[in-house]
MARGU-668982 format. One record per residue (C-alpha): x, y, z; residue number from 0. Coordinates in steps of 0.2 Angstrom, whole numbers, plus 5000, padded with zeros to 4 digits. Layout:
BEGIN
[site [X; Y; Z]; NUM]
...
***
This chain:
BEGIN
[site [4706; 4890; 4866]; 0]
[site [4702; 4891; 4884]; 1]
[site [4688; 4883; 4895]; 2]
[site [4674; 4895; 4897]; 3]
[site [4675; 4895; 4916]; 4]
[site [4692; 4904; 4914]; 5]
[site [4688; 4913; 4898]; 6]
[site [4689; 4932; 4898]; 7]
[site [4693; 4937; 4880]; 8]
[site [4691; 4927; 4864]; 9]
[site [4695; 4930; 4846]; 10]
[site [4683; 4925; 4832]; 11]
[site [4682; 4926; 4814]; 12]
[site [4670; 4938; 4805]; 13]
[site [4655; 4929; 4798]; 14]
[site [4642; 4936; 4786]; 15]
[site [4626; 4933; 4797]; 16]
[site [4631; 4945; 4811]; 17]
[site [4628; 4964; 4811]; 18]
[site [4644; 4972; 4818]; 19]
[site [4639; 4990; 4815]; 20]
[site [4631; 4992; 4833]; 21]
[site [4646; 4984; 4842]; 22]
[site [4658; 4994; 4852]; 23]
[site [4676; 4997; 4845]; 24]
[site [4692; 4996; 4855]; 25]
[site [4710; 4999; 4850]; 26]
[site [4721; 4984; 4853]; 27]
[site [4739; 4982; 4848]; 28]
[site [4737; 4997; 4836]; 29]
[site [4721; 4990; 4828]; 30]
[site [4703; 4995; 4829]; 31]
[site [4693; 4979; 4834]; 32]
[site [4674; 4976; 4835]; 33]
[site [4669; 4968; 4852]; 34]
[site [4654; 4962; 4861]; 35]
[site [4650; 4954; 4878]; 36]
[site [4645; 4936; 4879]; 37]
[site [4631; 4939; 4892]; 38]
[site [4628; 4920; 4895]; 39]
[site [4646; 4916; 4900]; 40]
[site [4652; 4934; 4904]; 41]
[site [4667; 4936; 4893]; 42]
[site [4672; 4948; 4879]; 43]
[site [4672; 4943; 4861]; 44]
[site [4683; 4951; 4848]; 45]
[site [4681; 4949; 4829]; 46]
[site [4695; 4948; 4816]; 47]
[site [4697; 4944; 4798]; 48]
[site [4709; 4930; 4804]; 49]
[site [4705; 4923; 4821]; 50]
[site [4723; 4916; 4824]; 51]
[site [4731; 4932; 4820]; 52]
[site [4718; 4940; 4832]; 53]
[site [4723; 4928; 4846]; 54]
[site [4742; 4933; 4843]; 55]
[site [4737; 4952; 4844]; 56]
[site [4727; 4948; 4860]; 57]
[site [4741; 4938; 4868]; 58]
[site [4754; 4952; 4865]; 59]
[site [4742; 4966; 4871]; 60]
[site [4737; 4957; 4887]; 61]
[site [4754; 4951; 4892]; 62]
[site [4762; 4969; 4888]; 63]
[site [4748; 4977; 4897]; 64]
[site [4750; 4967; 4913]; 65]
[site [4768; 4963; 4911]; 66]
[site [4765; 4945; 4912]; 67]
[site [4770; 4929; 4902]; 68]
[site [4758; 4916; 4896]; 69]
[site [4758; 4900; 4907]; 70]
[site [4744; 4889; 4899]; 71]
[site [4739; 4886; 4881]; 72]
[site [4724; 4876; 4874]; 73]
[site [4727; 4874; 4855]; 74]
[site [4720; 4865; 4840]; 75]
[site [4728; 4861; 4823]; 76]
[site [4720; 4877; 4817]; 77]
[site [4728; 4888; 4831]; 78]
[site [4744; 4878; 4832]; 79]
[site [4754; 4894; 4827]; 80]
[site [4749; 4902; 4844]; 81]
[site [4760; 4889; 4853]; 82]
[site [4775; 4894; 4841]; 83]
[site [4771; 4913; 4843]; 84]
[site [4771; 4912; 4862]; 85]
[site [4787; 4901; 4864]; 86]
[site [4796; 4913; 4852]; 87]
[site [4792; 4929; 4862]; 88]
[site [4795; 4924; 4880]; 89]
[site [4809; 4916; 4890]; 90]
[site [4798; 4909; 4903]; 91]
[site [4793; 4891; 4899]; 92]
[site [4775; 4886; 4897]; 93]
[site [4767; 4877; 4912]; 94]
[site [4753; 4868; 4903]; 95]
[site [4750; 4864; 4884]; 96]
[site [4735; 4855; 4878]; 97]
[site [4736; 4851; 4859]; 98]
[site [4719; 4843; 4855]; 99]
[site [4711; 4841; 4838]; 100]
[site [4702; 4825; 4831]; 101]
[site [4696; 4834; 4816]; 102]
[site [4712; 4833; 4806]; 103]
[site [4728; 4824; 4806]; 104]
[site [4743; 4833; 4814]; 105]
[site [4758; 4835; 4803]; 106]
[site [4775; 4828; 4807]; 107]
[site [4782; 4845; 4809]; 108]
[site [4769; 4850; 4821]; 109]
[site [4772; 4834; 4832]; 110]
[site [4791; 4836; 4832]; 111]
[site [4789; 4855; 4837]; 112]
[site [4778; 4851; 4852]; 113]
[site [4789; 4837; 4858]; 114]
[site [4805; 4847; 4856]; 115]
[site [4801; 4865; 4861]; 116]
[site [4787; 4863; 4874]; 117]
[site [4800; 4860; 4888]; 118]
[site [4803; 4861; 4902]; 119]
[site [4785; 4861; 4908]; 120]
[site [4772; 4854; 4920]; 121]
[site [4759; 4846; 4909]; 122]
[site [4758; 4841; 4890]; 123]
[site [4742; 4834; 4884]; 124]
[site [4742; 4828; 4866]; 125]
[site [4725; 4822; 4860]; 126]
[site [4727; 4822; 4842]; 127]
[site [4729; 4811; 4827]; 128]
[site [4747; 4808; 4823]; 129]
[site [4753; 4806; 4804]; 130]
[site [4754; 4788; 4798]; 131]
[site [4771; 4780; 4802]; 132]
[site [4776; 4795; 4813]; 133]
[site [4792; 4792; 4824]; 134]
[site [4801; 4803; 4836]; 135]
[site [4819; 4799; 4837]; 136]
[site [4825; 4812; 4849]; 137]
[site [4825; 4812; 4868]; 138]
[site [4809; 4816; 4876]; 139]
[site [4807; 4832; 4886]; 140]
[site [4807; 4833; 4905]; 141]
[site [4788; 4834; 4909]; 142]
[site [4778; 4832; 4925]; 143]
[site [4763; 4825; 4917]; 144]
[site [4763; 4818; 4899]; 145]
[site [4746; 4812; 4892]; 146]
[site [4746; 4805; 4875]; 147]
[site [4729; 4800; 4868]; 148]
[site [4735; 4791; 4852]; 149]
[site [4751; 4783; 4857]; 150]
[site [4753; 4771; 4842]; 151]
[site [4769; 4780; 4838]; 152]
[site [4778; 4779; 4855]; 153]
[site [4792; 4766; 4854]; 154]
[site [4801; 4757; 4868]; 155]
[site [4816; 4768; 4864]; 156]
[site [4805; 4783; 4867]; 157]
[site [4799; 4776; 4883]; 158]
[site [4816; 4773; 4890]; 159]
[site [4821; 4792; 4887]; 160]
[site [4805; 4798; 4896]; 161]
[site [4807; 4808; 4913]; 162]
[site [4790; 4811; 4920]; 163]
[site [4780; 4810; 4936]; 164]
[site [4764; 4804; 4927]; 165]
[site [4765; 4796; 4910]; 166]
[site [4748; 4791; 4902]; 167]
[site [4749; 4782; 4885]; 168]
[site [4732; 4777; 4877]; 169]
[site [4730; 4766; 4861]; 170]
[site [4748; 4761; 4862]; 171]
[site [4757; 4748; 4851]; 172]
[site [4769; 4743; 4866]; 173]
[site [4770; 4725; 4871]; 174]
[site [4770; 4717; 4888]; 175]
[site [4788; 4713; 4884]; 176]
[site [4792; 4731; 4881]; 177]
[site [4784; 4736; 4898]; 178]
[site [4795; 4722; 4906]; 179]
[site [4810; 4731; 4899]; 180]
[site [4803; 4748; 4906]; 181]
[site [4800; 4741; 4923]; 182]
[site [4818; 4734; 4924]; 183]
[site [4824; 4751; 4918]; 184]
[site [4814; 4759; 4933]; 185]
[site [4821; 4746; 4945]; 186]
[site [4839; 4750; 4939]; 187]
[site [4836; 4769; 4943]; 188]
[site [4829; 4775; 4926]; 189]
[site [4814; 4787; 4925]; 190]
[site [4818; 4792; 4943]; 191]
[site [4803; 4804; 4946]; 192]
[site [4790; 4792; 4940]; 193]
[site [4775; 4790; 4951]; 194]
[site [4762; 4784; 4939]; 195]
[site [4763; 4775; 4922]; 196]
[site [4747; 4770; 4913]; 197]
[site [4747; 4762; 4897]; 198]
[site [4734; 4753; 4885]; 199]
[site [4742; 4737; 4878]; 200]
[site [4734; 4724; 4866]; 201]
[site [4734; 4706; 4873]; 202]
[site [4741; 4712; 4889]; 203]
[site [4750; 4697; 4899]; 204]
[site [4754; 4702; 4917]; 205]
[site [4766; 4688; 4919]; 206]
[site [4776; 4693; 4904]; 207]
[site [4777; 4711; 4911]; 208]
[site [4784; 4703; 4927]; 209]
[site [4795; 4691; 4918]; 210]
[site [4812; 4687; 4928]; 211]
[site [4805; 4698; 4942]; 212]
[site [4793; 4686; 4951]; 213]
[site [4806; 4683; 4965]; 214]
[site [4804; 4701; 4970]; 215]
[site [4785; 4702; 4969]; 216]
[site [4772; 4702; 4982]; 217]
[site [4753; 4700; 4977]; 218]
[site [4742; 4713; 4986]; 219]
[site [4723; 4711; 4987]; 220]
[site [4720; 4728; 4996]; 221]
[site [4713; 4742; 4986]; 222]
[site [4724; 4758; 4985]; 223]
[site [4721; 4775; 4977]; 224]
[site [4734; 4785; 4969]; 225]
[site [4732; 4804; 4971]; 226]
[site [4740; 4813; 4957]; 227]
[site [4747; 4831; 4960]; 228]
[site [4739; 4835; 4943]; 229]
[site [4722; 4834; 4950]; 230]
[site [4715; 4816; 4948]; 231]
[site [4714; 4800; 4957]; 232]
[site [4716; 4782; 4951]; 233]
[site [4711; 4767; 4961]; 234]
[site [4721; 4751; 4960]; 235]
[site [4710; 4736; 4966]; 236]
[site [4724; 4724; 4968]; 237]
[site [4741; 4721; 4960]; 238]
[site [4759; 4715; 4963]; 239]
[site [4771; 4725; 4974]; 240]
[site [4789; 4726; 4968]; 241]
[site [4803; 4734; 4978]; 242]
[site [4818; 4744; 4971]; 243]
[site [4835; 4742; 4979]; 244]
[site [4833; 4759; 4988]; 245]
[site [4817; 4753; 4996]; 246]
[site [4805; 4762; 4985]; 247]
[site [4789; 4751; 4981]; 248]
[site [4779; 4751; 4965]; 249]
[site [4762; 4742; 4962]; 250]
[site [4759; 4734; 4945]; 251]
[site [4741; 4732; 4942]; 252]
[site [4731; 4725; 4927]; 253]
[site [4716; 4736; 4926]; 254]
[site [4701; 4732; 4914]; 255]
[site [4705; 4725; 4897]; 256]
[site [4722; 4729; 4890]; 257]
[site [4726; 4743; 4903]; 258]
[site [4741; 4742; 4914]; 259]
[site [4745; 4754; 4929]; 260]
[site [4761; 4756; 4938]; 261]
[site [4760; 4767; 4954]; 262]
[site [4775; 4772; 4964]; 263]
[site [4773; 4775; 4983]; 264]
[site [4772; 4787; 4991]; 265]
[site [4763; 4799; 4978]; 266]
[site [4771; 4815; 4974]; 267]
[site [4764; 4830; 4985]; 268]
[site [4766; 4843; 4971]; 269]
[site [4769; 4844; 4952]; 270]
[site [4788; 4848; 4953]; 271]
[site [4799; 4847; 4937]; 272]
***
């Protein structure tokens, strides 16, 4: 599924209340397909008995026609197989994957596949409901921007294996003590590419986050803005600056209720991997 501003060709399932007889027919991937133009948004709609299978045919047809690989995928639980299909047929890694669906609970198999095989890449966005008691026991992939909307399953062990520029964890079950361990991990050279860490924590205690580190902390009142290479900004109204042995400085900021932000300066100028 692609945002309409970029959409040029879509696959939809046949429905009973549409008259297909007057539509144009085109040959695509060895199949004759009914198509019509969406005049409001200016893209071509193709109709299939199975929309997911249709998306696979379109993917193969377009990539073969223009001799290109797929770079970005927006998928739901229903279209999850598109991710598997693309990864299995091309050597070039995907640049961006958005796996978003709140209508159903993702399976453990789907979660593990996304985390294991969508690598290396620039951005991974997981806005889905994970299965109850889900755990990921392997090392996290190297990703530029990792955005997890329901991060209850993310453990401290997971956090310590992450290698990203921007890491965003919402609805987390991590504790202030866990973040303290992660902060010490970063001070010791862990997660070396980190530029932004944003996490939602229940009962956030900033002094517990900074435990054993207050001797290396300077309170900063000035507002500063982190500009992400992934297209957004985040303002830190105040915070605590902490310096690593190599001179790199991070600001630890308690934002709103239960939200903690760690920004590392200077910001990244591009979304390298």
